[in-house]
N, C-alpha and C positions, 0 to 999 in steps of 0.2 A: 504494500500500500504506500503510495507516494506521500511523503511528509510524516510518516510514522516510523519510529525507531523499532525495527523488528527484534533487535537484541533485548530491548527492555521488555517487550511482550514475552519473549521466551524466558528471560531470567526472572523478572518480578512475578510473573504469573505462572511460572513453570510450564509454559507452553499451552496453558488453558485458554484457548482462543474463545470459547463460549463465554467464559468469565470476562474476558476483555471486551467482548461485544456488549455484555450487560453493563459493564462500567462505562463504556462509551455512551450507551443509551442514557444512563443516569446523568452523565456529564452534560449531554445535550439538553436534557430536560432542565437541569439547574442553570446552565449557562445561557439559555435562551433570553432570559430577562436581563442579563448583564449589560448589554449595550444601552438599554433604556435606563437602567439604574445608574450607570456611569454618566450618561448624558444628564440625567436629572440632578445628580450630585454636583456636576460641574456647573450646571445652570444656576444652582442655588449657592454657588461659591464654596462648596464643600469638597475640596480636592482630596482631603484625607479619606472620605467615604468612597470616592471614585477609585482611589489607589487601593483601598481595602478590597473592594469588589474585584478589581483587576488582578490583585495579588492572588485572590482565591481561585479565579478562573485560570490564571497562568500556572499556578501551582498544580492544579488538577491536570492541565494540559501536559505539563512536564511529567507528571506521574504516569500519564497514559502514553507517553512517547510521542506526543504531537509537537514535533520540533518547530514546525513553521508557525503554528498558533502561539506557542510559547515565545518564540522570537518576536512575533508581531506584538504580543502583550508587553514584552520588554521595551519595545520602541514606543508604544503608547505611554507606558509608565514613565519613561524618561522625558517624553514630551510634556506630560502633566507636571513632573517635577521642575522642568526648565521653565515652564509657564509660571509656576508658583514662585520660583526664584527671581523672575524678572518683574513680578507684580509688586 
């Protein structure tokens, strides 16, 4: 699967692909609201809440071997931090 670290799936879940699919489904359910939560937090000037949500999503993505999503989350996190620093 493109963008997924297969080594992590084999190692962390001992090759249990069904469990991996279940965890991904849980992740998708929980992460669906993240963009709206982050946007709402930023619109209300609560950068820390946005960072907290982003941190949770990014952490789950890392745990599931979703390298591209985790990297994108890191870029957004840095953008929010840079914006806070310049404000």
